[in-house]
SERO-4910 file (N, C-alpha, C, O; in steps of 0.05 Angstrom, whole numbers):
BEGIN
 pado doro    nc1    nc2    nc3   cac1   cac2   cac3    cc1    cc2    cc3    oc1    oc2    oc3
  Pro    A   1149    455   -281   1122    470   -273   1098    462   -287   1098    452   -309
  Tyr    A   1083    466   -278   1048    457   -297   1048    475   -313   1063    494   -310
  Thr    A   1032    474   -334   1023    489   -356    993    497   -347    980    482   -333
  Gln    A    985    518   -355    961    520   -355    939    507   -358    918    510   -346
  Ala    A    945    488   -379    921    467   -388    925    439   -377    907    421   -379
  Gly    A    949    434   -364    961    411   -347    945    423   -312    933    409   -296
  Tyr    A    949    442   -312    936    448   -283    912    446   -274    904    439   -252
  Gln    A    895    457   -303    861    452   -306    859    422   -304    844    414   -286
  Ala    A    872    404   -318    855    382   -319    863    368   -293    851    347   -287
  Leu    A    885    379   -277    888    367   -248    864    381   -231    858    365   -213
  Val    A    853    398   -229    832    407   -223    806    400   -222    791    401   -203
  Asp    A    801    393   -248    789    375   -257    778    346   -249    756    335   -247
  Ile    A    808    341   -245    805    308   -234    799    311   -209    779    297   -204
  Glu    A    811    328   -183    803    336   -163    784    343   -153    779    334   -131
  Ala    A    768    360   -164    740    372   -165    723    366   -194    727    378   -215
  Pro    A    705    346   -190    695    348   -218    675    363   -222    668    377   -204
  Pro    A    660    364   -248    641    390   -252    617    381   -234    611    358   -229
  Ser    A    603    405   -226    581    412   -217    554    388   -224    535    383   -210
  Ala    A    560    380   -243    540    359   -257    543    334   -253    525    318   -258
  Ile    A    577    327   -242    582    301   -231    577    298   -208    567    278   -197
  Ala    A    587    323   -197    585    325   -169    558    323   -151    558    314   -128
  Asn    A    537    332   -162    511    333   -153    493    306   -163    469    303   -159
  Thr    A    511    286   -178    493    266   -185    512    239   -168    536    237   -164
  Ile    A    488    222   -162    484    198   -144    484    176   -154    462    165   -153
  Val    A    505    161   -165    491    134   -185    488    112   -163    505    107   -145
  Leu    A    464     98   -167    457     75   -145    453     52   -163    445     51   -186
  Ala    A    462     31   -147    464      0   -153    439     -1   -184    416      8   -186
  Gly    A    456    -14   -203    430    -16   -228    435      3   -245    421      0   -265
  Gly    A    454     28   -246    461     51   -258    439     77   -259    441     97   -273
  Val    A    414     70   -237    404     91   -225    413    116   -222    430    115   -205
  Glu    A    410    143   -231    420    167   -228    402    182   -212    378    181   -218
  Leu    A    413    198   -191    395    214   -176    404    244   -178    429    245   -177
  Arg    A    397    259   -179    406    291   -176    403    307   -154    381    311   -144
  Ile    A    420    316   -147    418    332   -116    407    355   -120    414    369   -139
  Gly    A    386    361    -99    377    391   -103    367    393   -117    365    418   -120
  Ser    A    351    379   -135    333    389   -163    314    373   -151    319    351   -161
  Gly    A    294    369   -135    282    351   -135    246    367   -128    225    355   -124
  Gln    A    252    392   -129    230    409   -121    207    416   -141    207    440   -147
  Gly    A    194    406   -148    172    412   -170    158    441   -167    162    451   -145
  Lys    A    143    454   -185    129    475   -183    111    475   -161    110    493   -144
  Ala    A     93    451   -161     76    450   -134     87    441   -114     71    433    -97
  Gly    A    114    439   -108    115    430    -79    124    399    -82    134    387    -63
  Gly    A    121    389   -102    125    356   -112    146    357   -109    158    377   -100
  Val    A    161    326   -116    178    314   -116    186    311   -141    169    294   -147
  Val    A    196    314   -159    204    299   -189    221    276   -186    243    274   -175
  Arg    A    209    261   -197    221    236   -204    253    228   -208    264    241   -226
  Gly    A    268    210   -193    300    215   -208    310    240   -198    328    250   -212
  Ala    A    301    256   -175    320    276   -164    309    270   -128    290    257   -119
  Leu    A    327    283   -119    332    297    -85    327    315    -84    335    332   -101
  Pro    A    309    321    -63    302    345    -57    317    367    -53    341    361    -51
  Lys    A    312    397    -52    330    417    -39    343    413     -6    326    410     12
  Gly    A    360    414     -3    372    408     20    388    385     26    401    378     45
  Thr    A    382    376      6    407    346      8    429    351     13    437    363     -7
  Val    A    451    350     30    479    350     29    489    322     27    479    303     39
  Arg    A    511    319      9    527    295      5    556    301     14    568    317      0
  Lys    A    566    293     31    586    283     45    608    263     30    597    250     12
  Thr    A    627    260     32    652    237     19    671    235     41    686    252     51
  His    A    667    207     48    691    198     76    709    174     57    703    162     36
  Lys    A    728    174     70    745    158     55    733    124     59    730    112     81
  Gly    A    729    113     35    713     95     32    686     86     32    676     63     31
  Tyr    A    674    112     34    642    116     28    628    140     25    641    159     32
  Glu    A    606    146     18    598    170     21    573    173     36    563    151     41
  Glu    A    560    195     46    540    202     55    530    218     44    542    237     34
  Val    A    496    218     43    480    231     38    451    238     57    434    221     64
  Leu    A    450    259     61    427    271     78    414    283     70    416    307     66
  Val    A    386    264     62    359    272     55    345    281     68    342    264     85
  Pro    A    328    304     74    316    321     90    290    306     87    289    289     70
  Ala    A    272    312    100    241    296    104    222    308     86    234    327     74
  Ala    A    213    307     82    191    311     58    169    326     78    162    315     98
  Pro    A    158    352     71    143    361     90    118    355     91    105    352     71
  Arg    A    106    351    117     76    339    120     62    342    113     62    367    109
  Ala    A     40    332    105     12    343     88     -1    359    108      2    354    132
  Pro    A    -18    380     98    -33    390    119    -57    368    125    -67    350    111
  Pro    A    -63    379    155    -83    356    169   -110    359    146   -114    381    134
  Pro    A   -126    339    141   -150    333    121   -165    356    127   -156    372    144
  Gly    A   -188    360    113   -204    384    111   -231    370    131   -229    346    136
  Glu    A   -256    387    141   -279    375    149   -284    360    139   -288    340    152
  Asn    A   -289    359    109   -300    342     96   -292    324     77   -307    318     58
  Glu    A   -268    316     81   -242    306     67   -245    277     77   -250    261     60
  Leu    A   -244    267    103   -252    245    106   -285    235    108   -303    248    119
  Val    A   -291    205     93   -307    195    103   -320    184    136   -308    173    154
  Arg    A   -341    190    134   -352    183    160   -363    154    159   -373    142    140
  Ile    A   -357    146    181   -360    114    187   -403    115    180   -417     99    168
  Ser    A   -408    132    189   -435    139    195   -452    140    165   -477    141    162
  Glu    A   -433    140    146   -443    146    118   -437    118    109   -445    119     85
  Leu    A   -428     94    113   -435     67    107   -459     60    111   -471     77    124
  Asp    A   -474     41    104   -501     26    106   -495     10    135   -475      0    145
  Asp    A   -524     13    143   -518      8    173   -510    -25    183   -502    -29    206
  Trp    A   -511    -43    167   -501    -73    163   -474    -70    163   -462    -82    181
  Ala    A   -455    -51    143   -436    -48    136   -418    -35    163   -395    -37    172
  Gln    A   -441    -20    168   -423      3    203   -407    -23    216   -383    -25    223
  Leu    A   -428    -40    216   -411    -73    240   -384    -84    233   -371   -100    248
  Ala    A   -376    -76    211   -346    -88    203   -326    -64    213   -303    -72    213
  Phe    A   -329    -42    219   -320    -20    226   -325     -5    261   -322     19    268
  Gln    A   -335    -29    278   -333    -17    306   -317     -3    316   -294     -9    311
  Gly    A   -320     14    329   -285     28    343   -278     59    322   -270     81    331
  Tyr    A   -283     54    294   -280     71    280   -291     96    280   -313     94    290
  Lys    A   -285    124    273   -305    145    271   -310    155    243   -331    166    235
  Thr    A   -282    148    224   -276    159    204   -263    140    189   -254    121    202
  Leu    A   -259    140    161   -233    126    144   -209    150    150   -211    170    165
  Asn    A   -190    142    136   -168    159    135   -165    173    109   -181    168     91
  Arg    A   -151    186    107   -144    201     81   -143    185     55   -156    191     35
  Ile    A   -123    159     55   -123    148     31   -146    133     27   -156    132      5
  Gln    A   -158    118     49   -182    106     47   -209    120     42   -228    111     29
  Ser    A   -209    140     52   -232    163     35   -229    175     10   -247    187     -1
  Arg    A   -206    172      2   -205    174    -24   -211    151    -49   -216    156    -73
  Ile    A   -210    134    -40   -212    104    -55   -240     97    -51   -249     80    -66
  Phe    A   -259    110    -26   -276     97    -15   -298    103    -40   -315     85    -36
  Pro    A   -305    115    -60   -326    125    -78   -324     97    -92   -344     84    -95
  Thr    A   -297     88   -100   -290     67   -124   -294     42   -111   -309     26   -122
  Ala    A   -282     36    -88   -279      7    -76   -313      5    -59   -318    -20    -57
  Tyr    A   -335     19    -48   -361     17    -47   -376     18    -64   -394      1    -62
  Asn    A   -376     35    -86   -403     38   -102   -399     28   -119   -418     27   -134
  Ser    A   -370     12   -129   -368      8   -158   -355    -23   -159   -347    -35   -139
  Asn    A   -354    -36   -189   -341    -56   -186   -309    -58   -204   -300    -78   -214
  Glu    A   -298    -30   -204   -281    -25   -216   -251    -36   -203   -246    -32   -179
  Asn    A   -234    -48   -219   -212    -54   -206   -194    -33   -195   -190    -10   -204
  Ile    A   -181    -46   -169   -159    -19   -164   -137    -29   -154   -135    -52   -145
  Leu    A   -120    -15   -155    -92    -21   -154    -83     -4   -130    -85     20   -135
  Val    A    -76     -7   -110    -72     13    -80    -44      5    -83    -38    -19    -85
  Cys    A    -23     26    -82      7     24    -76     10     43    -51      2     64    -60
  Ala    A     17     47    -27     19     55     -2     38     42     20     44     18     19
  Pro    A     47     56     37     70     45     53     48     26     78     23     25     82
  Thr    A     68     15     90     61     -3    110     46     13    136     59     31    147
  Gly    A     22      6    145      3     26    160    -10     49    149    -18     68    163
  Ala    A    -14     47    118    -31     64    106    -59     62    106    -75     80     99
  Gly    A    -66     33    117    -91     25    118    -97     12     91   -117     23     81
  Lys    A    -88     -6     78    -96    -20     61   -106    -41     68   -118    -53     51
  Thr    A   -106    -50     87   -123    -70    101   -156    -63    101   -174    -78     95
  Asn    A   -155    -38    108   -182    -30    121   -198    -29     84   -221    -38     81
  Ile    A   -183    -16     62   -191    -14     38   -204    -40     31   -227    -45     23
  Ala    A   -178    -60     36   -192    -90     29   -223    -92     38   -242    -96     24
  Met    A   -222    -89     63   -251    -94     79   -275    -79     66   -296    -91     63
  Ile    A   -273    -50     57   -290    -39     38   -301    -50      9   -323    -52     -1
  Ala    A   -276    -57      1   -284    -82    -32   -297   -109    -18   -313   -120    -33
  Val    A   -294   -119      4   -306   -142     16   -338   -132     21   -358   -142      9
  Leu    A   -338   -116     36   -359   -101     43   -380    -94     18   -404    -97     22
  Arg    A   -371    -85     -7   -381    -82    -25   -398   -111    -39   -422   -114    -44
  Glu    A   -372   -129    -44   -389   -160    -47   -400   -167    -29   -408   -189    -35
  Val    A   -408   -161     -5   -429   -168     12   -462   -158      4   -483   -171      2
  Gly    A   -454   -131      0   -476   -108     -6   -491   -125    -37   -515   -130    -41
  Ser    A   -473   -130    -52   -475   -142    -78   -499   -163    -79   -519   -165    -94
  Asn    A   -489   -181    -54   -506   -209    -43   -523   -208    -29   -531   -228    -17
  Met    A   -540   -173    -24   -564   -182     -8   -587   -173    -17   -591   -153    -30
  Arg    A   -607   -193     -9   -636   -195    -19   -657   -181      1   -656   -191     23
  His    A   -672   -163      0   -683   -152     24   -671   -156     48   -679   -173     64
  Gly    A   -653   -140     51   -634   -142     79   -629   -166     86   -628   -167    110
  Val    A   -625   -187     74   -611   -212     79   -589   -221     64   -590   -225     39
  Ile    A   -568   -224     78   -538   -231     54   -549   -256     46   -566   -269     56
  Gln    A   -539   -260     30   -547   -296     11   -520   -304     10   -508   -303    -11
  Arg    A   -510   -312     31   -485   -329     45   -473   -345     22   -449   -347     17
  Ala    A   -495   -357      8   -487   -383     -6   -479   -373    -42   -468   -385    -60
  Asp    A   -490   -349    -40   -483   -341    -66   -453   -328    -78   -448   -327   -102
  Phe    A   -437   -321    -60   -420   -313    -66   -384   -324    -47   -382   -326    -22
  Lys    A   -369   -326    -59   -336   -330    -43   -318   -302    -46   -320   -289    -66
  Ile    A   -301   -295    -25   -289   -278    -27   -262   -293    -21   -261   -305      1
  Val    A   -240   -294    -39   -217   -297    -43   -193   -275    -34   -187   -257    -49
  Tyr    A   -182   -278    -12   -163   -258      2   -135   -276     -4   -130   -297      7
  Val    A   -115   -261    -25    -84   -277    -28    -68   -263     -8    -56   -244    -18
  Ala    A    -64   -265     13    -37   -261     31     -9   -270     17     -5   -290      3
  Pro    A      8   -250     24     37   -258     11     49   -286     26     60   -304     15
  Met    A     42   -282     54     51   -303     73     33   -316     88     12   -306     96
  Lys    A     45   -345     95     29   -355    115     20   -342    141     -3   -345    150
  Ala    A     36   -329    152     35   -320    170     18   -288    171      7   -279    191
  Leu    A     18   -278    151      1   -259    151    -22   -269    139    -40   -253    144
  Ala    A    -33   -292    124    -56   -303    121    -67   -307    150    -90   -303    156
  Ala    A    -49   -315    166    -69   -328    203    -73   -299    208    -96   -294    216
  Glu    A    -55   -278    205    -65   -255    216    -92   -233    206   -105   -216    218
  Val    A    -94   -241    181   -112   -228    164   -141   -248    167   -163   -237    166
  Thr    A   -139   -269    171   -157   -284    181   -177   -286    210   -201   -291    214
  Ser    A   -155   -281    226   -168   -276    247   -176   -243    255   -188   -237    277
  Ser    A   -169   -225    237   -173   -199    236   -201   -196    228   -217   -184    243
  Phe    A   -207   -208    201   -230   -208    191   -249   -226    208   -271   -219    214
  Ala    A   -239   -247    214   -265   -267    231   -278   -255    246   -301   -263    248
  Lys    A   -271   -233    263   -279   -220    285   -294   -197    275   -314   -192    289
  Arg    A   -290   -180    254   -294   -156    241   -323   -166    232   -344   -156    239
  Leu    A   -321   -192    210   -345   -202    198   -365   -217    211   -388   -223    202
  Glu    A   -353   -224    239   -377   -243    253   -395   -225    258   -410   -245    263
  Pro    A   -411   -205    263   -431   -192    266   -448   -197    238   -472   -193    236
  Leu    A   -435   -203    222   -454   -205    192   -455   -236    188   -462   -247    167
  Gly    A   -445   -250    212   -454   -276    205   -440   -292    185   -447   -314    177
  Leu    A   -411   -273    173   -397   -286    160   -377   -308    168   -374   -313    192
  Leu    A   -364   -321    150   -346   -349    157   -319   -335    141   -316   -326    118
  Val    A   -302   -337    163   -275   -332    151   -260   -357    155   -261   -371    176
  Arg    A   -244   -362    134   -222   -391    144   -198   -384    126   -200   -367    108
  Glu    A   -177   -398    131   -153   -396    125   -148   -421    109   -147   -442    121
  Leu    A   -143   -420     81   -131   -439     66   -100   -440     64    -93   -420     51
  Thr    A    -83   -451     69    -60   -446     63    -50   -475     70    -66   -493     75
  Gly    A    -21   -480     69     -7   -509     73    -16   -517     99    -30   -537    102
  Asp    A    -10   -502    120    -21   -512    147    -43   -518    153    -46   -532    174
  Met    A    -63   -511    139    -94   -507    147   -108   -516    123   -102   -504    103
  Gln    A   -129   -537    120   -137   -553     94   -163   -546    110   -167   -541    134
  Leu    A   -183   -547     84   -213   -544     87   -227   -566     75   -222   -572     52
  Thr    A   -243   -578     88   -261   -600     75   -274   -583     48   -268   -560     41
  Lys    A   -293   -602     34   -308   -595     12   -329   -578     34   -334   -554     30
  Lys    A   -337   -592     54   -364   -582     73   -356   -550     81   -372   -532     76
  Glu    A   -331   -543     94   -316   -523    107   -326   -502     79   -340   -482     80
  Leu    A   -312   -514     53   -305   -498     37   -340   -483     25   -341   -462     13
  Ala    A   -356   -492     29   -380   -489     21   -392   -473     36   -409   -456     28
  Glu    A   -383   -476     64   -396   -458     86   -385   -425     89   -396   -403     92
  Thr    A   -359   -433     85   -344   -403     86   -349   -377     57   -349   -379     32
  Gln    A   -353   -359     73   -354   -337     54   -324   -327     39   -315   -325     17
  Met    A   -316   -325     61   -286   -309     57   -261   -334     58   -256   -348     78
  Ile    A   -251   -335     40   -219   -350     38   -197   -330     43   -194   -309     31
  Val    A   -181   -340     64   -156   -327     60   -133   -346     53   -130   -368     64
  Thr    A   -118   -337     35   -100   -367     21    -68   -347     12    -64   -323     10
  Thr    A    -53   -367     11    -24   -354     -3    -26   -358    -28    -45   -371    -36
  Pro    A     -8   -348    -44     -5   -355    -77      3   -379    -85     -4   -389   -106
  Glu    A     16   -389    -68     26   -422    -73      3   -440    -73      1   -458    -89
  Lys    A    -16   -435    -53    -40   -448    -45    -60   -452    -62    -72   -473    -66
  Trp    A    -66   -425    -75    -81   -421    -86    -81   -432   -112    -99   -443   -124
  Asp    A    -47   -428   -122    -49   -446   -148    -54   -469   -149    -67   -478   -168
  Val    A    -46   -484   -128    -46   -515   -126    -73   -520   -127    -81   -542   -135
  Val    A    -93   -498   -118   -123   -507   -108   -137   -503   -143   -149   -521   -156
  Thr    A   -133   -479   -151   -147   -471   -176   -131   -494   -208   -139   -495   -232
  Arg    A   -113   -506   -197    -99   -519   -220   -112   -554   -215   -103   -574   -228
  Lys    A   -127   -555   -201   -143   -581   -192   -178   -575   -214   -196   -592   -212
***
């Protein structure tokens, strides 16, 4: 027969302590705690999964069901920046838009009204490309004299991670900046530019590899 100590050891093996049972170890040794991810203000604590997370053990694998994060409340009436608040010439690059979205509106004062460096981390579809456009318009406005854009005085370089994305950005920005008389051209391994074309271009869209080659010469 099992002794009391031996029985307890067997129970501990079959049912590990709650601290262990409620911990998930990911690749690289990263640990996530289940059910402790609710912060005081309703936010999510780093390194923890939200309350309501369910862990199921199956033969050969584990299943973890994580509840969806609560949706953010709709933006307030004055939270979003209206396109009409931009300079008249800048509004030409946002035709068809009525307002910026929430993340664009929060970054707008820095991107449009200052020369501060910014780092934007946001999911796909959050509107980072429009933030880049706002920064482009900031540079354009800085090179405007008496209402006329001094096209020969500046160059804007947009570095895209892949050639396919570079082509997409070139097409989109070229159409949106055309009303301002600005030229946007792609400079990648597939698209070469002459010195004359480079001189005529106000915005160059390139890739890290191509830009590295160009700037080394």
